[in-house]
C-alpha angles and dihedrals in degrees: 000000000000117000123231110243136177118292087233090075092066114099099206114081095215090050089050091052092050094047091046091052090048089054091049091048091052091050089050090057092051096042100037097241133124104219095128091051090053091050093049092046092051091048089054093049091049093048095239111175093234093053094106091049090048090053090051092050094050091046091050094054097039094050097043112102090227095041093244131145098190094158092061104042125097111263129188120222109244093217106044104013097235116145122234137177107255135013094260093055091050092050092050094046099095096024090068090053091053091054092056094059 
């Protein structure tokens, strides 16, 4: 099972932005604020390329019964230690390498 790690460990800047917003959205759910929604709304008004992804992240966290956005957090592969955006990508990290052999 991949571990959740800090968004700072991701190498791609857009992945960092998505994981950071997912963390903010989860905190919003627990604290009763709407900071992530405001960020996503502003991104959309400014025409930022990741605006659609930001809306999906906020929606994912706000509609989850536990207030989680697991698919958009930074996860570390349990086998090799590489960091990926989303739990599914981290699980498939080393499985794709096994298929190539």
